[in-house]
N, C-alpha and C positions, 0 to 999 in steps of 0.2 A: 660369460655373464658378469656384469659389474656388481660389486658389493654395494651395500647401502651407502649413499653419499653422506658425508658429514662436513663440518665446517673447518676442521683442521686436520693435519696429518696425524696428530696424536689421537684425535677422536675417531678418525677413520680406522686406525689400527685397533683401537679398543672395540669398535663396533664389529670388526671382523672376528676378533677373538671371542666376543660374546655370542657370535652367531654359531660357532661350531657346535655347542651343546644343543642348540635349537635344531640344527640339521640332523645331528646324531639321534636326537629323540624321535624325529619324525621319519627318518629314512634308514634303510639298511645299506651301508656303504663300507667299503674296505678302506684301510689306512692308505693304500696306494692312491685310491680315488681321492681321499681327503688331501693328500699331498699335492695332487694335480690341482684341486680346487684352490689350495693355498698359493700355488705357483701362479695361477691365473690372477688371483687377487693381488699378488705382488706386482705382476706386470701392469695391472690397471691402477696401481697406486697413483701414478701421475694424473690419470684421468680424474681420480677422486679429488686431488688437490685443485684441478681446474674447476671442478664443480663447486668448490667451496664458495666461489663468488656469488652463487645463487642465493644463499641465505644471508640475512642481516647479521651484522657482527654480534658476537655474544659478549656479555649477557644482553638480551634484547628485551627492552621494556616498552617499546612503542616509539612514537615520534617525539623526540625531545622538544620540550617547550621552553624550559629555562629553570633557573634557580630562584628560590624565594629571596626577595630582598627583605632583610630584617629591619624593623623599626622599633620593636620592643619584644621582651619576653623570649629572646633567643630563638626566633623562628629560623629554621633551616630546612632544606630539602630540595631535591631535584624533581621536577614535574614532567611527566610524559603523557601524551595522548595515546591511550590504549586502543580505543575504538571511537565511534561517533558519539558515545555518551558516557565514556569512562575515562577517568584520570588516574594515574599512578604517581604517588609521592614516594620517592626513594629516600630512605634515611631521614624521616621527618623528626624534627626536634622542636619542643615547646615546653616552657617551664610549668604550664598548667595553672598559673596564678591569676589569669584574667577572670573576672567575675561572670562574664556572659559571652564567652568566645565560641565561635563556630567556624567551620569552613564555609566560605561565603562567596557567591559568584554573582555576576551581573553583566549588563551590557552598556553601562554608563562609561564615559571616558576614563574615569578612575574609580576605585572602590568607594562606595557611598552607601547610605541607608537604602537606596533603591536596588536592592539585591535580594537574594534568598539563600536559605541554608541548604548545604549538602549534608544530610544527616550522616554522622559517623559515631558509632558503628551503624551500618545500614539497618540492621534489625535491632529494635529496641522496644521496651515495654512502656506504655503510656502514650499520651497524645503528642506531647512535644518532644523533639529530639533532645538527647542529652547534651549538656555543655561539654566542650572539648576538654579532655583530661591531659595530664602531662605525658610527653613522649620523648624518648631518647633513641634516636636512630631507628625509628619504626617504619616499616614498609606498609603503606596504606593504599587501599583501593577505594576511590570515590566514584560513585555512580550518580550522575546528574538526575534529579527528581523530575516528576511531572512531564516525562517525555521529552525533556530538553536535550539538545545536542551541543557539542562543543562549538559548532558554528554559531550558536545563539548567544554565546557569552564572550566577553572581552578580557576578563581577568578572574583570577582566583585569589582570595584573600583569607587570612586568619583575622577575623573581625569581631570586635567587642560590640555586641548589639546595644547594650545598656548605655555605654558612653560614646557610641559611634566613633570608635577608634580603630584604625588599621594597624594591626601588629606586624603584618608582613604580606607581601603581594608578589604576584607574577602575572605578566600580561600574555595573552594568547596571540601568537602571530596571526595577522589577518590572512585568510585564505589557506590556513594550514591544511595539508592533505593528510588526513588521519588514516590509519590502517582500517580495512573493512573486511568482513567475511566475504567469501567467494563461493558462488554457486557453480557446481559442476553438473555434468549430465547425470542421468540415472545410471544404475548398474547395467552393463551390457548383458543381455539375456542369453545365456548359453546352455544352462542345464538346471534341473531340479526346480523349475518354476521360479528361479531367482529374478526378482524385479524390484524396483523402488521408484519413488519420485526423485526429483533432482536432489542430489546430495550436496550439502554445504560444508565448506571448511570454516568452522566458526572461529578458530584461533590456530596457533601453530601446532597444536597437538590434538585438536578435537574435531571429529566428524559428526555431523547430524544427518542421519539417514531416515527420511520419512517414508511412510507407507511401504515398509519392507515386507516382501513376501519370499518365503523359502520353505520348501516342503519338509526340511529336516531329515531327509532320507540319506544324505551323504554320511558314510560311516566315520569319517575322520576330517570333517570340514571346520575351517576356522576363518575368521577375518585375517587377511594376510597382506603384508606390504613388502615392497622391495623395489629393485631397479631393473632396467632393461626395457626392451620394446614390448614385451608381453610378460604376464605373470609366469613365474618359474619356481623351481625348487629352492632357489637362493633367496628365500624370503624369511620373514619374521612374523610370528603369531601376534595378533593384537587381541587383548582381552575383550570380551563381549560387554554389553551395556551394564552388566552386574559386576564387572571386574574379574570375571572368571575365564580361565583358559581351558575349560571343558569343551568338547566338540559342540558345535552350534546346534541348538534346538530349532524347531520349526517356527516361522513367523507368519502371521496372517494380517498384513496391513498395519503393523505396529511402527511407531516412531521411536527411534533409539538414538543414543549418543554414545560414541566410543572414543577412547583416548589412546594415543600412541604410547607404548611403554618406555620406561627409562628416560634417557635424554634424547630420544628420537623425535624429530619434528617433521612436519609436512615438507620442509625444504630438503629433506634427505631422501625422499622416495619419489618413484615415478608412477606408482599405481597403488590402488587399494582393490583387493579382490576377495572373493569367497573361494577358498582353495581346499581341495581334498588332499591332505598330505599322504595318506596311504596309497592312493591311486594316481598321485601327481596330476590331478585334473582341475582345470579352471572352470568354476560354475558361472563366473561373470565378474566383470571388473569395471573400474573407472580410472581414467588417467588423471594425473596431477599436473596442472600447468606449471611451466617453468617461471612464469612472471607473477607469482603470488606476492601479495603484499597484505597479509592478514594480521590480525592483532596477535600480540604475544600471548602465551599461555601463562597467565598469572592467577588463575582461579576465578576470574571475573565472569566467565561464561556461565549463564544461567538460562536454561530453556526448558519448557515443560515438555516432557516426553510421555510415552505410554506408561512408563514405570514410575513417573513422578506421583507421589501421594496426592490425592485430591480431597478437599474438605467435604464433609457431610453436611448438607443443608436440611433444615426441617421445613423450609418454605419453597414452593415451586408452583409457578403458573405457566400454562401453555397459552401464550398470547395469540399466536398465529397457528392454527391447526396444522400439525405435522411439519412446521417450519421454524417456529421460534418459541423457546422456553426461557423463562427468567427465574433464577434462584437468588435468594438474598438472605442476609443476616445483619443485624446491628452489631457494630464493634465500637462501643464507646461513642465518640463523637463522629464516627464514620459509618457509612452504609456500604457494605461490600456486596457487590452484585456479580453474578456470573451469567452471561448470555450464552445460550446454545442455539445455533442457527444452521439450518441446511442451506448453506449459501456456497457460491463458487468463489474463487480467489479474486474475481473482479467485482464482487458485491460487498455491501456493508449490511450490518444490522444496527438499528437505532432503537433506543429505549429511553424514556424520560417522562417528565411531567407535562401534562396537557396544558395548552395555553389558557384554558378556562376550565374550572371545575364543573363537572356535570356532563361533559361531552368530550369526545376526542377532537382536539383542535390543534393543528400544526402551528398556525401563526401565533407568535408570542410564546412559544413553548421552549423549554430548556431540556435538551436531550443529549445523550452520549451516542456518538457514532463509532462503532467498533468494527475492526476488519483486520485482515492480514495484509501488510504492506509488502507486495512482491518485489518492490525495488530495494527497500532497506532490509527485507527479510526479517521483519519484526511484527509482532502483534501490537496493534495500536487501539487506543480508545481516546477519542477527542471530544472535548466539551464544545457543544454547539448552541447557538441562540438563533431561533428562526423568527426574524422580524417580518418577512414576507414570504409567500410561496413562490419564490423565484430563485434562480441561480445566484450564488453569492457574487457580488461585484466589488467586494472589498469594503463595502459600507452597509449594505442591506442585503436581505435574502436569507438563504439557508447557509449560514456562515459559521466556521470554527471561531470560537471566542478569540483565539490568538490573531486571527486575520482582521478582526475589527477592533484591535487595541486592548482586548481583555486578556485573561489568563486561562490556560487549560488547568482546571482544578481536579482533573481526573488522574488517578495513579493506576497504571497497569500493574497488576500483580502477576499474571501469567496468561499464557495462551496455548492452545492446542488445536490441531486439525487432523482428523482421521475419519475414514469411512464417510466422507462427504459432509461431516459436521464440523463447524468451527466453534470453539468455545473460548471465550475471553473473560477473564476475571479482573475486575477493577474495583476501586473504592473511591469515595468522594465524601468530603465533609458534609454533614447535614446542613450546616450553615456556613457559607463562605462569606467573604467580605466584599463580594461584587453584587451590589443590589440591583443593577440594571440587567445583567446577563445571566445571573444564576438565581434560580428560585430556591428558597429554603425547602428542605424535605421535611414535612411534618411527621411526627411520631405519635401524635395524640388522636389521629382521625384517619379515615380513608381519604385518598386523593386520586383523581382521575389521571390515568397514564395514557401514553401513546407509544406505539411501536410500529416499525416498518422494516422492510427489506428492499434494497434497491441497488442500482449499479453505481460504481465509482467512476469519476471522470479522470482525465489525465493528470490532474493535480492531486489525485487520491483524496478527493472531496466527494461528498454525497451528491449524487444526481437524483432527479425525481424518480420516485417509485411508481409502479403501476397502481391504479385506483381500483384494485380488486380486493375482495375479502381475504385473499391468501397473501397479500403483500402489505397490508396495514390493517389496523383494527378499526372497523367502521362503527362499532358500538362502544358505549362507555364502559370501560373496565376500571375498577377502583381497587386499590391495594392499601392496606395499613401496614407500613413497613416495620412497625414494632410488633406485629403479630408473630405468633409461634404456631408451628404445625399447620400453616396455611399451604397445604400440599394437595393440589388437584391434578398434577401431572400423572397420567395413567400409564404412559409408555415412554420409553427412551427414544429420542430422535435417531439414535444409532440403528434402531430397528426398522425405521421407515424406508421403504423401497423407493428408489428414484423413478419418477414418471417422466417420460420424454415429453418435450414441449411440442406445441402445435407447429404445423408446416408453415414456413414463411411465405408471404405474398411475393410474387415476382416483382422486380424493379420495373418502374415505368420510365418511358423515354419520350422526349419531345424533340422532333426535328422539323425543320421547314416552317418555323413560326417566328415572327418578328416582334410580336407583342405578348407580354407576360403579365399575369395578375398574381401577386404574391400575398398570401394571408397566413394566418396561424391556425393550427389544428392539432389534434392528439396524434401521438406517434404510432398508434396501432399495436400497442402491447408487444408481445414477443414475436408477432408476425411482421411487424412494420420496420420502424427506423433502425433498431439495433440489428435485426436480421439482414437488412439491406446493406448497412454501412459497416457492421462489425464493431461498432463502438457504442458505449452507453448513451442513452438519450436523457434529456431533461424532462421528458413527459410531454413536450410540445415540439413542433417542427414546422418548417415552411411547407405550405401547400401552394404549388405553382400551377396555375390553370386548373385548379380543383383537384390536383393529383398530389399525393404524399411524396415529397422529396424526389421528383422525377429527375433523371439525368437529362440535361439540356445540351443540345448541340448548336453551336454558333459558328459563323464563318469570320475569318480574319478580314478586316476592312468593312464589314457590314454593320449596319446601324440597328439597334434594338431598343425597345421601349419597355419599361417596367413600371407597373402601377402597384404601389406598396401600401398594404394595410396591416402594418405590424405594430401600430401604436406610436404616439409622438409626445408622450408625457413622461419625462425622466423621473418624476416623483413617484410613478407607479412602475417599479422595475419589472413586476410580473407581466406588465402589458406594454413594455417599451422594447421594441425589437427593430431598430433601424436595419435596413437591408444594405449589404455591400458585397462586392466581388473581390476576391483575393486569391492568392496561391496557397492559402492555409486550409488544410482539411478540418481544422478545429474551429477557426473563427474567433469571435469574442475579442476583437482588437481593443475595445474599450476597457477590458480588464488587464491588458498587458502593459508593462512598463519596461523601459530600458532595452536591454538586449532581446528580451522575449518579444517586445513589440517590433523591433527592427527585423526580426526573422520573417515577418510577413511583408509581402509586397501587395499593395492595394491597386486595383485596376478600375474601380468605380464605386461611388457611394460614400466617399470620405474625402474631406479636404483637410489641409494642415495649416494651422495658424503660424504666426511669425516665430513662435517659440517651439514649433514642431509638434504641437499637440494635435491629435486626431479629432476631427469634428465630423460626425455623421451628417449626411445631407439627404438621405433617402428614407424619410419617415412620414407616415400619414396616419389617418384614423385607425383605430383598432378594430379588426374583424377577426372572428374566430369560428371555426367549426367546433361545435360543442356536442357532447353526448346528450341525446334526448333523455336517457335514464342513466345507465351505467355502461362502463366499457365492455363491449361484447366481442372484442377482437378475438379472444381465445376460441369462440364458438363459430366464427364466420370464416369460411375458406377463401374468400376473395375480397379485394379492396372495394369493388363496386358495391357489393351488398353491405359491406361495413359502412361505406359512406352514407348509405340509406338510413343508418342508425344515428346520424349526426344532423344537427341543425345549424344553419349559418346565421350568425348574429353580428351586427355592426354597431359601433358607437357613432354618434353624430360627427360630421366633419367630412373632409375630402381625402381621397387617397394621396399618398406621396408619389412623386414622379421622378424616374431616373432614365436619362437618355444616354446610351452607351454605344460608342463605335469601337469595335474590337480592334486593338492595335495589331499592326502587321507582324510584330515580333512577339505576340502573346504566346505563352507556352501551350502545349497540347491539352493540359489539364488545369482548370481553375475551379473555384468553388463559390457558390452563393451562400452567404452566411448572415448571422445576426451580429451586429456590432457589440452588443452588451452581454451576450451569453454565448457559451461554447456549444458546438454540435447541434445546430438547428437546421443546417442546410446540407447540400450534397453537390454533385459534380456538374461542371460545365465542360463539355468536350469541345475543344477548339480545333477547327479544320480549315483548310485553305478554301478560298473562294471557288464556288462551283462544285465543291465536293459534297455538301450537304444535300439531302433529299428534299427538294422543294415540291414534290408531288403533293396534291391536296389529299392529305391523309386524315385519319380519324380524329387526331388531336386538333388539326386545323379546322375541320368541320365542327367539332364540338365547341371550339372557342368562338367560331363565327356565329353559330346558333346562339351561344350564350350571350354574345354581344348584342344580337338582334333582340333577344328577350329582355335584356337590361334596358333597352330603349322604350319598351312598353311596360316597364315597372316590375318585371320578374327578375330578381337579382340572381337567382340560381335555378338551373334546370330542375334540380330536385324539388322545387316548389310545385312543379306540375304533377308530381306523383302523390 
């Protein structure tokens, strides 16, 4: 069995020597056995040296960016990218005599007043960050504020704000590939109920183990790391989340963080296990990949775990029964809020000020959308402005402020997820300097609020929530954010039991039809669009021949006609859904630019101008299936009965028209989609000529009858009932 890998021959030797007491403490072995172990270690010394190439060179500070260029006040230092949002300045020097100097970043071509401060130190008292003091070869960690990432900036400067002078600068190389945390599988489940969610390597020494379960019955169990194809006795104990080397206690769904001891890093080990030393038994383990490129361990890693102290709030309201609670307190010029939501990892929780006082109105509202980003593995809280009840197209709709040229004024403080509850703590200034997109938060009166829970789309942006009382607040709720002891939360969301969702409706299929009628309608809640497609919906979807997103089968070389009633006024984004056919399961070509747009191949419904811009061609009047009262999808077992709760309404005008001959080289799977919004359509199955079933089936009969009725003034069969 190989010893722990290290970066140099000298370090490997030191590691082996350090291991002997660890083995002797946990095992009863003779000196002859110990000599054999030492001999094996010596024989494998060459392999240790070969493994040294796996780790980055020491000392490791991250990806090197460059040295400060000094213009005044003796600015010196080497700058490294630690992770996506953290910079490390090695041996920083500054004489401290600038009257109003700060670390300053921005995205203009050169340092300019159009930047913002990176507070240092990060924790400070008062509203404004402190002015930069004198430093002489100080190592400094800088964390970008407001959720910014290194890819969002072009330079770092020591900048005098009062006199707009650049004391020293360094430029961020474009496209720099920064180290990132790495997500591993969960613990392999072998004994004593050991299990977890996916384990993350946060940095070169730190593991984050969420949702850890272990019965605590092992007599001499520890976190254990080492080398080899399987966990074995040649390992090293790792302190628990409290820094103790006592045998492990029991865990019941807790989130913990552990750090490798001494100079050991994740580059030196093959596995992390829970191991019983006394009985030499492996309770479960996870392997460490050999291609890691994680941040260095400089003390920058901060993540909220079960053992992290939480603030005590005197104010708490349950906005959505058993689903969403909000706690808050004033902190000077800031309002700190903590949201607690029973949501999944593909959902968000939103909270903010209503668009009008006196009732809950989404349009023109200023909200914060909070969620766990499974891609970046961070908790996020994003500033949103809702101009229209439509998907964000980059200008209007339900948009993050940053996507429409404004700023994210929300600062994430911490996040946590356990037992099905996500909690995210953030703060925001009561009064920002963005008059259009940020509403001031009053402290002298009550104000109407809105809240919702809904799905995230592929951009990690908010999709439409369901219009039920459990997913948004239908009634006016008012809060005075300066109040004290406004505490009406009776129970913790952690005590709420999960209730399984309703049974999905079966997917519908259309074969043997040459004419299609496409309009807009509701997604059918948890039984409809999302259950059929497996992706979040925007709250509306295509109804083709009066069916919710049916799968359509077409033949290569055959001709088909589509009559489109998705709206034709771009000034009303919530009612503008041009129809097109492409190979994209997501659609929304009008939102895409550059490489993202070129990933889609269009087969019908779009033309391109001389500059290559996509122009939709299949749009007509707006027609929609609307709820007669409220969404009753949760209580109705089949789509046909659900459609009976809807009413079909059309604006004046004519349908759009699309004539499509299926190319002979079309792929087997295409999609009908909306040009301006993501995820409104579904599949088109493409088959060879003569393969499709052209028997007169129920869908063809239904459509033929519908056509006859339309000639005598009945636009929908449902009008007969």
